[in-house]
TORVEXDREN-825418 format. One record per residue (C-alpha): residue number from 1; x, y, z; chain. Coordinates in nm, 3 decimals. Layout:
# residues N
NUM/X/Y/Z/A
...
//
This chain:
# residues 577
1/0.000/0.000/0.000/A
2/0.127/0.346/-0.083/A
3/0.023/0.702/-0.016/A
4/0.012/0.996/-0.252/A
5/-0.182/1.177/-0.515/A
6/-0.082/0.934/-0.789/A
7/-0.273/0.649/-0.624/A
8/-0.636/0.629/-0.528/A
9/-0.851/0.516/-0.243/A
10/-1.147/0.298/-0.335/A
11/-1.419/0.292/-0.074/A
12/-1.784/0.197/-0.100/A
13/-2.077/0.295/0.118/A
14/-2.435/0.200/0.069/A
15/-2.703/0.385/0.256/A
16/-3.037/0.561/0.217/A
17/-3.065/0.939/0.200/A
18/-3.399/1.087/0.293/A
19/-3.512/1.444/0.245/A
20/-3.186/1.611/0.152/A
21/-3.287/1.966/0.082/A
22/-3.649/1.864/0.074/A
23/-3.588/1.605/-0.195/A
24/-3.523/1.235/-0.173/A
25/-3.278/0.991/-0.325/A
26/-3.260/0.625/-0.232/A
27/-3.018/0.335/-0.267/A
28/-2.724/0.565/-0.321/A
29/-2.381/0.419/-0.399/A
30/-2.077/0.627/-0.299/A
31/-1.725/0.593/-0.442/A
32/-1.402/0.787/-0.389/A
33/-1.172/0.799/-0.691/A
34/-0.896/1.039/-0.796/A
35/-1.050/1.130/-1.130/A
36/-1.263/1.005/-1.416/A
37/-1.155/1.046/-1.776/A
38/-1.477/1.133/-1.944/A
39/-1.593/1.431/-2.142/A
40/-1.765/1.685/-1.913/A
41/-2.116/1.798/-1.983/A
42/-2.181/2.173/-1.938/A
43/-2.397/2.239/-1.634/A
44/-2.628/2.468/-1.830/A
45/-2.723/2.179/-2.058/A
46/-2.897/1.989/-1.778/A
47/-3.276/1.961/-1.792/A
48/-3.459/2.181/-1.546/A
49/-3.761/1.964/-1.475/A
50/-3.810/1.719/-1.189/A
51/-3.482/1.796/-1.018/A
52/-3.340/1.585/-0.739/A
53/-3.071/1.710/-0.505/A
54/-2.728/1.547/-0.503/A
55/-2.688/1.382/-0.162/A
56/-2.444/1.521/0.093/A
57/-2.077/1.450/0.029/A
58/-1.920/1.166/0.222/A
59/-1.568/1.210/0.359/A
60/-1.404/0.908/0.525/A
61/-1.746/0.761/0.594/A
62/-1.909/1.068/0.748/A
63/-2.130/1.335/0.597/A
64/-1.979/1.682/0.570/A
65/-2.201/1.957/0.704/A
66/-2.321/2.220/0.459/A
67/-2.117/2.471/0.654/A
68/-1.798/2.279/0.568/A
69/-1.878/2.208/0.206/A
70/-1.945/2.453/-0.070/A
71/-2.321/2.410/-0.099/A
72/-2.328/2.634/-0.404/A
73/-2.119/2.379/-0.592/A
74/-2.395/2.120/-0.584/A
75/-2.560/2.044/-0.915/A
76/-2.919/1.939/-0.966/A
77/-2.962/1.607/-1.141/A
78/-3.280/1.538/-1.340/A
79/-3.484/1.279/-1.156/A
80/-3.590/1.100/-1.469/A
81/-3.233/0.982/-1.534/A
82/-3.134/0.933/-1.171/A
83/-3.156/0.583/-1.033/A
84/-2.834/0.541/-0.844/A
85/-2.575/0.811/-0.803/A
86/-2.200/0.767/-0.799/A
87/-2.000/1.054/-0.658/A
88/-1.640/1.077/-0.770/A
89/-1.431/1.304/-0.552/A
90/-1.073/1.397/-0.644/A
91/-0.820/1.325/-0.372/A
92/-0.473/1.441/-0.264/A
93/-0.344/1.721/-0.485/A
94/-0.649/1.706/-0.709/A
95/-0.916/1.973/-0.663/A
96/-1.282/1.955/-0.766/A
97/-1.553/1.695/-0.786/A
98/-1.726/1.503/-1.059/A
99/-2.075/1.357/-1.032/A
100/-2.181/1.063/-1.246/A
101/-2.541/0.962/-1.296/A
102/-2.578/0.590/-1.349/A
103/-2.922/0.497/-1.475/A
104/-2.881/0.121/-1.466/A
105/-3.200/0.045/-1.274/A
106/-3.423/0.266/-1.487/A
107/-3.259/0.137/-1.803/A
108/-3.308/-0.226/-1.708/A
109/-3.670/-0.164/-1.613/A
110/-3.722/0.004/-1.948/A
111/-3.531/-0.277/-2.124/A
112/-3.288/-0.028/-2.272/A
113/-2.911/0.002/-2.253/A
114/-2.762/0.149/-1.933/A
115/-2.565/0.470/-1.968/A
116/-2.344/0.704/-1.769/A
117/-2.347/1.081/-1.768/A
118/-2.051/1.269/-1.626/A
119/-2.123/1.625/-1.525/A
120/-1.893/1.919/-1.516/A
121/-1.630/1.912/-1.236/A
122/-1.729/2.131/-0.943/A
123/-1.463/2.348/-0.784/A
124/-1.428/2.357/-0.408/A
125/-1.211/2.554/-0.173/A
126/-1.197/2.272/0.078/A
127/-0.868/2.078/0.099/A
128/-0.936/1.712/0.159/A
129/-0.681/1.530/0.376/A
130/-0.523/1.211/0.249/A
131/-0.570/0.882/0.426/A
132/-0.264/0.689/0.535/A
133/-0.350/0.380/0.337/A
134/-0.461/0.397/-0.023/A
135/-0.476/0.110/-0.266/A
136/-0.250/0.146/-0.563/A
137/-0.435/0.113/-0.888/A
138/-0.464/0.288/-1.221/A
139/-0.738/0.537/-1.285/A
140/-0.897/0.329/-1.558/A
141/-0.905/0.014/-1.344/A
142/-1.065/0.204/-1.057/A
143/-1.316/0.350/-1.298/A
144/-1.403/0.006/-1.429/A
145/-1.442/-0.127/-1.075/A
146/-1.676/0.160/-0.989/A
147/-1.895/0.093/-1.290/A
148/-1.903/-0.282/-1.226/A
149/-1.991/-0.243/-0.858/A
150/-2.259/0.016/-0.932/A
151/-2.413/-0.208/-1.198/A
152/-2.417/-0.506/-0.962/A
153/-2.569/-0.298/-0.682/A
154/-2.840/-0.159/-0.908/A
155/-2.915/-0.500/-1.056/A
156/-2.945/-0.648/-0.708/A
157/-3.206/-0.384/-0.627/A
158/-3.414/-0.487/-0.925/A
159/-3.400/-0.858/-0.861/A
160/-3.470/-0.803/-0.491/A
161/-3.810/-0.663/-0.591/A
162/-3.955/-0.375/-0.393/A
163/-3.661/-0.336/-0.154/A
164/-3.669/0.044/-0.156/A
165/-3.910/0.299/-0.013/A
166/-4.138/0.372/-0.306/A
167/-4.392/0.587/-0.120/A
168/-4.262/0.666/0.231/A
169/-4.477/0.972/0.306/A
170/-4.829/1.101/0.251/A
171/-4.721/1.277/-0.068/A
172/-4.454/1.041/-0.191/A
173/-4.075/1.009/-0.187/A
174/-4.007/1.368/-0.294/A
175/-4.286/1.520/-0.082/A
176/-4.433/1.639/-0.413/A
177/-4.687/1.366/-0.500/A
178/-4.483/1.258/-0.802/A
179/-4.415/0.890/-0.864/A
180/-4.050/0.809/-0.929/A
181/-3.972/0.695/-1.287/A
182/-3.885/0.343/-1.173/A
183/-4.212/0.304/-0.981/A
184/-4.414/0.472/-1.258/A
185/-4.295/0.224/-1.519/A
186/-4.595/0.024/-1.637/A
187/-4.843/0.209/-1.415/A
188/-5.190/0.136/-1.556/A
189/-5.424/0.409/-1.675/A
190/-5.729/0.187/-1.722/A
191/-5.907/-0.038/-1.474/A
192/-6.261/-0.147/-1.397/A
193/-6.401/-0.316/-1.090/A
194/-6.708/-0.462/-1.254/A
195/-6.506/-0.656/-1.511/A
196/-6.201/-0.697/-1.288/A
197/-5.974/-0.538/-1.546/A
198/-5.634/-0.461/-1.393/A
199/-5.766/-0.501/-1.037/A
200/-5.493/-0.719/-0.887/A
201/-5.649/-0.746/-0.542/A
202/-5.907/-0.585/-0.313/A
203/-5.889/-0.615/0.066/A
204/-6.159/-0.507/0.314/A
205/-6.045/-0.271/0.592/A
206/-6.185/-0.255/0.942/A
207/-6.284/0.086/1.075/A
208/-6.250/0.428/0.919/A
209/-5.956/0.632/0.795/A
210/-5.831/0.863/0.523/A
211/-5.458/0.804/0.570/A
212/-5.267/0.749/0.247/A
213/-5.090/0.412/0.222/A
214/-4.711/0.432/0.259/A
215/-4.512/0.166/0.077/A
216/-4.163/0.024/0.109/A
217/-3.974/-0.308/0.105/A
218/-4.276/-0.486/-0.040/A
219/-4.514/-0.377/0.236/A
220/-4.806/-0.137/0.256/A
221/-4.879/0.049/0.581/A
222/-5.190/0.249/0.671/A
223/-5.392/0.341/0.979/A
224/-5.757/0.302/1.072/A
225/-5.981/0.380/1.369/A
226/-6.324/0.298/1.502/A
227/-6.590/0.551/1.413/A
228/-6.596/0.682/1.771/A
229/-6.214/0.707/1.790/A
230/-6.181/0.481/2.094/A
231/-5.950/0.241/1.911/A
232/-5.679/0.323/1.656/A
233/-5.505/0.057/1.447/A
234/-5.222/0.006/1.201/A
235/-5.237/-0.227/0.901/A
236/-4.943/-0.387/0.723/A
237/-5.014/-0.574/0.399/A
238/-4.804/-0.760/0.148/A
239/-4.780/-0.528/-0.153/A
240/-4.782/-0.817/-0.400/A
241/-5.068/-1.027/-0.267/A
242/-5.264/-0.802/-0.031/A
243/-5.220/-1.053/0.252/A
244/-5.264/-0.884/0.591/A
245/-4.932/-0.928/0.772/A
246/-5.018/-0.716/1.075/A
247/-5.340/-0.563/1.204/A
248/-5.244/-0.412/1.534/A
249/-5.429/-0.207/1.792/A
250/-5.194/0.083/1.870/A
251/-5.392/0.320/2.095/A
252/-5.711/0.313/2.298/A
253/-5.884/0.637/2.398/A
254/-6.136/0.654/2.678/A
255/-6.316/0.974/2.574/A
256/-6.215/1.109/2.230/A
257/-6.338/1.455/2.138/A
258/-6.626/1.434/1.887/A
259/-6.533/1.526/1.529/A
260/-6.834/1.752/1.478/A
261/-6.850/1.672/1.105/A
262/-6.850/1.370/0.873/A
263/-6.546/1.448/0.653/A
264/-6.258/1.376/0.888/A
265/-6.176/1.057/1.084/A
266/-5.959/0.963/1.382/A
267/-5.708/0.805/1.140/A
268/-5.648/1.072/0.877/A
269/-5.273/1.145/0.924/A
270/-5.057/0.911/0.715/A
271/-4.763/0.708/0.841/A
272/-4.398/0.793/0.770/A
273/-4.162/0.516/0.667/A
274/-3.791/0.448/0.711/A
275/-3.592/0.137/0.621/A
276/-3.623/-0.006/0.971/A
277/-3.919/0.183/1.118/A
278/-4.272/0.297/1.050/A
279/-4.403/0.598/1.240/A
280/-4.777/0.606/1.308/A
281/-4.935/0.936/1.404/A
282/-5.286/1.008/1.530/A
283/-5.234/1.370/1.628/A
284/-5.271/1.439/1.999/A
285/-5.401/1.085/2.054/A
286/-5.051/0.950/2.010/A
287/-4.741/0.896/1.797/A
288/-4.534/0.577/1.790/A
289/-4.239/0.415/1.621/A
290/-4.306/0.055/1.517/A
291/-4.075/-0.219/1.397/A
292/-4.124/-0.285/1.025/A
293/-4.070/-0.655/1.090/A
294/-4.301/-0.719/1.387/A
295/-4.515/-0.400/1.413/A
296/-4.421/-0.393/1.780/A
297/-4.400/-0.050/1.945/A
298/-4.042/0.074/1.991/A
299/-4.142/0.402/2.157/A
300/-4.458/0.606/2.189/A
301/-4.558/0.961/2.281/A
302/-4.902/1.030/2.428/A
303/-4.808/1.347/2.613/A
304/-4.831/1.594/2.321/A
305/-5.158/1.774/2.368/A
306/-5.380/2.003/2.166/A
307/-5.753/2.016/2.093/A
308/-5.801/1.924/1.727/A
309/-6.173/2.003/1.761/A
310/-6.249/1.850/1.417/A
311/-5.999/1.564/1.441/A
312/-5.631/1.535/1.344/A
313/-5.513/1.568/0.984/A
314/-5.145/1.670/0.960/A
315/-4.905/1.394/0.854/A
316/-4.542/1.363/0.971/A
317/-4.231/1.400/0.755/A
318/-3.874/1.292/0.824/A
319/-3.548/1.482/0.789/A
320/-3.235/1.288/0.885/A
321/-3.306/1.172/1.244/A
322/-3.596/1.412/1.300/A
323/-3.965/1.327/1.284/A
324/-4.144/1.658/1.215/A
325/-4.494/1.686/1.366/A
326/-4.753/1.961/1.318/A
327/-5.023/2.053/1.570/A
328/-5.272/2.326/1.479/A
329/-5.555/2.292/1.729/A
330/-5.799/2.543/1.869/A
331/-5.606/2.587/2.194/A
332/-5.242/2.553/2.086/A
333/-5.058/2.569/1.755/A
334/-4.697/2.452/1.715/A
335/-4.447/2.243/1.521/A
336/-4.205/2.005/1.687/A
337/-3.930/1.759/1.603/A
338/-3.869/1.437/1.791/A
339/-3.570/1.208/1.761/A
340/-3.658/0.911/1.541/A
341/-3.454/0.670/1.755/A
342/-3.572/0.771/2.102/A
343/-3.889/0.975/2.052/A
344/-3.747/1.254/2.269/A
345/-3.831/1.614/2.182/A
346/-3.552/1.794/1.994/A
347/-3.732/2.126/1.946/A
348/-4.079/2.273/1.972/A
349/-4.181/2.606/1.817/A
350/-4.505/2.788/1.884/A
351/-4.678/2.963/1.596/A
352/-4.618/3.337/1.611/A
353/-4.950/3.409/1.436/A
354/-5.172/3.697/1.534/A
355/-5.508/3.533/1.467/A
356/-5.712/3.850/1.520/A
357/-6.008/3.649/1.646/A
358/-6.058/3.766/2.005/A
359/-6.400/3.870/2.122/A
360/-6.483/4.156/2.359/A
361/-6.386/3.940/2.657/A
362/-6.048/3.850/2.508/A
363/-6.142/3.494/2.421/A
364/-6.103/3.333/2.076/A
365/-6.426/3.341/1.877/A
366/-6.598/3.008/1.803/A
367/-6.377/2.844/2.070/A
368/-6.075/2.899/1.845/A
369/-6.222/2.716/1.545/A
370/-6.058/2.967/1.309/A
371/-5.712/2.868/1.441/A
372/-5.712/2.503/1.342/A
373/-5.539/2.355/1.037/A
374/-5.447/2.013/0.894/A
375/-5.143/2.082/0.676/A
376/-4.843/1.859/0.619/A
377/-4.513/2.051/0.592/A
378/-4.261/2.055/0.308/A
379/-3.881/2.075/0.307/A
380/-3.666/2.306/0.098/A
381/-3.299/2.396/0.097/A
382/-3.214/2.767/0.103/A
383/-2.853/2.882/0.112/A
384/-2.732/2.543/0.226/A
385/-2.981/2.515/0.514/A
386/-3.296/2.308/0.503/A
387/-3.620/2.473/0.611/A
388/-3.954/2.328/0.713/A
389/-4.226/2.519/0.529/A
390/-4.563/2.492/0.700/A
391/-4.898/2.657/0.631/A
392/-5.128/2.722/0.926/A
393/-5.439/2.923/0.988/A
394/-5.383/3.294/0.917/A
395/-5.015/3.247/0.831/A
396/-4.742/3.038/0.665/A
397/-4.385/3.001/0.788/A
398/-4.038/2.873/0.719/A
399/-3.848/2.718/1.012/A
400/-3.490/2.595/1.037/A
401/-3.528/2.218/1.035/A
402/-3.249/2.150/1.286/A
403/-3.343/2.410/1.546/A
404/-3.708/2.498/1.483/A
405/-3.622/2.868/1.469/A
406/-3.872/3.070/1.266/A
407/-3.696/3.222/0.964/A
408/-3.980/3.393/0.778/A
409/-4.355/3.420/0.760/A
410/-4.646/3.561/0.564/A
411/-4.991/3.663/0.684/A
412/-5.311/3.550/0.516/A
413/-5.676/3.561/0.613/A
414/-5.776/3.197/0.573/A
415/-5.808/2.886/0.792/A
416/-5.828/2.504/0.762/A
417/-5.501/2.483/0.564/A
418/-5.452/2.123/0.452/A
419/-5.229/2.120/0.142/A
420/-4.853/2.063/0.158/A
421/-4.641/2.330/-0.009/A
422/-4.480/2.281/-0.351/A
423/-4.158/2.438/-0.476/A
424/-4.088/2.572/-0.826/A
425/-3.733/2.704/-0.824/A
426/-3.728/2.988/-0.573/A
427/-4.108/3.005/-0.549/A
428/-4.304/2.827/-0.278/A
429/-4.660/2.745/-0.384/A
430/-4.877/2.780/-0.074/A
431/-5.247/2.703/-0.034/A
432/-5.404/2.903/0.247/A
433/-5.692/2.666/0.332/A
434/-6.059/2.604/0.268/A
435/-6.164/2.920/0.455/A
436/-6.070/3.146/0.163/A
437/-5.890/2.911/-0.072/A
438/-5.612/3.148/-0.178/A
439/-5.309/3.020/-0.370/A
440/-4.983/3.213/-0.321/A
441/-4.651/3.217/-0.497/A
442/-4.391/3.323/-0.238/A
443/-4.027/3.396/-0.320/A
444/-3.798/3.189/-0.095/A
445/-3.426/3.262/-0.101/A
446/-3.156/3.412/0.116/A
447/-3.347/3.739/0.145/A
448/-3.662/3.570/0.276/A
449/-3.646/3.658/0.645/A
450/-3.896/3.805/0.889/A
451/-4.245/3.907/0.781/A
452/-4.231/3.896/0.399/A
453/-4.602/3.945/0.331/A
454/-4.545/4.276/0.156/A
455/-4.207/4.201/-0.003/A
456/-4.193/3.840/-0.125/A
457/-4.545/3.738/-0.232/A
458/-4.506/3.732/-0.612/A
459/-4.866/3.646/-0.685/A
460/-5.193/3.564/-0.513/A
461/-5.470/3.377/-0.691/A
462/-5.792/3.441/-0.502/A
463/-6.054/3.245/-0.698/A
464/-6.104/2.904/-0.856/A
465/-5.864/2.718/-0.627/A
466/-5.901/2.377/-0.468/A
467/-6.034/2.336/-0.116/A
468/-5.894/2.028/0.065/A
469/-5.741/1.854/-0.236/A
470/-5.380/1.972/-0.265/A
471/-5.240/2.139/-0.578/A
472/-4.964/1.947/-0.756/A
473/-4.665/2.097/-0.939/A
474/-4.548/1.937/-1.264/A
475/-4.289/2.114/-1.481/A
476/-4.365/2.470/-1.370/A
477/-4.738/2.414/-1.390/A
478/-4.973/2.391/-1.091/A
479/-5.268/2.157/-1.138/A
480/-5.558/2.138/-0.894/A
481/-5.923/2.046/-0.865/A
482/-6.202/2.213/-0.670/A
483/-6.432/2.028/-0.432/A
484/-6.695/2.028/-0.709/A
485/-6.467/1.881/-0.974/A
486/-6.340/2.180/-1.173/A
487/-5.974/2.132/-1.266/A
488/-5.735/2.411/-1.357/A
489/-5.378/2.466/-1.467/A
490/-5.178/2.768/-1.345/A
491/-4.831/2.897/-1.431/A
492/-4.610/2.853/-1.124/A
493/-4.402/3.165/-1.186/A
494/-4.691/3.409/-1.240/A
495/-5.011/3.248/-1.110/A
496/-5.169/3.304/-1.450/A
497/-5.448/3.061/-1.536/A
498/-5.371/2.853/-1.845/A
499/-5.690/2.650/-1.859/A
500/-5.994/2.550/-1.653/A
501/-6.235/2.266/-1.728/A
502/-6.472/2.023/-1.563/A
503/-6.367/1.674/-1.450/A
504/-6.674/1.615/-1.235/A
505/-6.725/1.454/-0.898/A
506/-6.652/1.562/-0.540/A
507/-6.284/1.589/-0.450/A
508/-6.103/1.576/-0.116/A
509/-5.817/1.338/-0.206/A
510/-5.502/1.496/-0.346/A
511/-5.376/1.399/-0.694/A
512/-5.055/1.220/-0.790/A
513/-4.851/1.245/-1.110/A
514/-4.678/0.977/-1.317/A
515/-4.571/0.937/-1.679/A
516/-4.701/1.279/-1.779/A
517/-5.045/1.215/-1.631/A
518/-5.226/1.341/-1.323/A
519/-5.462/1.109/-1.135/A
520/-5.763/1.263/-0.957/A
521/-5.973/1.043/-0.726/A
522/-6.328/1.136/-0.626/A
523/-6.576/1.056/-0.351/A
524/-6.794/0.890/-0.615/A
525/-6.522/0.629/-0.686/A
526/-6.387/0.772/-1.012/A
527/-6.015/0.794/-1.088/A
528/-5.963/1.037/-1.375/A
529/-5.629/1.064/-1.551/A
530/-5.563/1.390/-1.736/A
531/-5.266/1.493/-1.944/A
532/-5.021/1.724/-1.762/A
533/-5.002/1.984/-2.039/A
534/-5.112/2.331/-2.138/A
535/-5.426/2.186/-2.297/A
536/-5.696/2.012/-2.096/A
537/-5.736/1.650/-2.198/A
538/-5.896/1.360/-2.012/A
539/-5.709/1.040/-2.096/A
540/-5.916/0.786/-1.899/A
541/-6.187/0.768/-1.634/A
542/-6.219/0.455/-1.422/A
543/-6.481/0.357/-1.163/A
544/-6.457/0.165/-0.835/A
545/-6.756/0.063/-0.625/A
546/-6.662/0.297/-0.338/A
547/-6.543/0.655/-0.319/A
548/-6.216/0.796/-0.188/A
549/-6.097/1.071/0.043/A
550/-5.755/0.914/0.095/A
551/-5.493/1.019/-0.161/A
552/-5.352/0.749/-0.392/A
553/-5.004/0.597/-0.372/A
554/-4.789/0.412/-0.624/A
555/-4.507/0.158/-0.618/A
556/-4.348/-0.087/-0.861/A
557/-4.587/-0.008/-1.143/A
558/-4.893/-0.045/-0.922/A
559/-5.152/0.207/-0.805/A
560/-5.283/0.167/-0.450/A
561/-5.625/0.319/-0.386/A
562/-5.789/0.339/-0.046/A
563/-6.165/0.370/-0.064/A
564/-6.407/0.415/0.226/A
565/-6.392/0.045/0.311/A
566/-6.122/-0.127/0.104/A
567/-5.766/-0.109/-0.024/A
568/-5.721/-0.180/-0.394/A
569/-5.408/-0.272/-0.587/A
570/-5.429/-0.174/-0.954/A
571/-5.178/-0.336/-1.189/A
572/-5.151/-0.383/-1.563/A
573/-5.237/-0.750/-1.598/A
574/-5.045/-0.773/-1.926/A
575/-4.712/-0.653/-1.790/A
576/-4.417/-0.891/-1.790/A
577/-4.354/-0.998/-1.431/A
//
């Protein structure tokens, strides 16, 4: 073994990266090599749609903090050609980095030839120290070894089946309701319950619930509750067969607060999924980490209190080792982060909102009903720091994800916020809630600090917006559907309406996007696929026997639909298994 800049260190890590800069990449393969002899591709030639963040750099097995690395040197890699990522980092006297995108998995799934793209070297001011022991090998041999190992790793993923986390959160792997290219491959657009066309299986569910199924490692997880909320359950099903693997009572409640309406349930928040854990959340009724193997409780929290008044609705998200929870009740409104391993509180931040709803006696009007919300937060990276963006009643905010410190906020006049935010470049697309149904485009960058209501709101669309169904962003276009079934398409940079047309039905479930289509699911049982384009076009409309308020999920070319009483798996029966 020798040391020096003429030799190279070859080291391999395999791990999962979740929510880096608000975006997700899985099954990442890391290599350290001195250099790669390939023609660079200019950075400005990269596509700008469906970007995925390059994961954090690894140095001697540990992640380098953004403060130590040059965050501005990161490149965005188009998601549609990103399956596994190899990072090549020059060592010793070499300066700069090269990122290679290796699309072996996607290529194999598409039955096309794998390829490698090498992007322009990125300069860095950081000097990387040498290790004492480096294996002596030529650059070309190291390069060949990297390619071979990456190909084997990616192939093993494919032949292992659904080993990755296809749909780990309420709104998918990227927190944007978009199906990854690998999971979208072969996704059916036509199905029919009466004839059985493309209905792979249908499983009855006990109790009530609107939680979206989360899917990973060949398993489907979702929650349910009795109509009176006295018992709350978790389901785990085999994604291939629908076999119920676990049906576990998680919490019992002696005297749940009545919902006061028939839209929500006591099991509306969705689970959050990691490789080795599933997190179930029922709002103030309890949060728990379960083993993905046994469904046994690892830890639980039943001490986090707020009055939901109309039932819980906000789903958790995960950033690194933090489980982010949102509580917008009538008596208290706050965000908090708990440690995923222990369940202990890391930070808790109270909303700074001035609700302006006090009566003559100084008490909130309508018992504080105008203060509640149901929104699930989003994650975005700004100047090398990740922020939690959360919409509540009367305001929306950005918080530092590691500390919970409020960074910025805007004021709005609405309540019942339910939609997660979306991000189009430096614009956050925020839905204010069903009280007024405003849609905002807010500039989020290094200058977004403090109250930015007057300075950073680029546009505000006040009419024709969805109510509880969340807008979805696809290639700089915002698509949404009103409660009464009117769909519209809006430019993300200006808020200008491009088209509006009728789909029909009653809509609470949020849409998902795959293969250039958007799937809307209605309370009447219809799933309508429209083309994601500047012209309105219905591609297919399919009917199930029951309606839906839960949002759909997708994995491994299958669509999972939760109706009022069943879970369906929709798969193209003609696909080559």
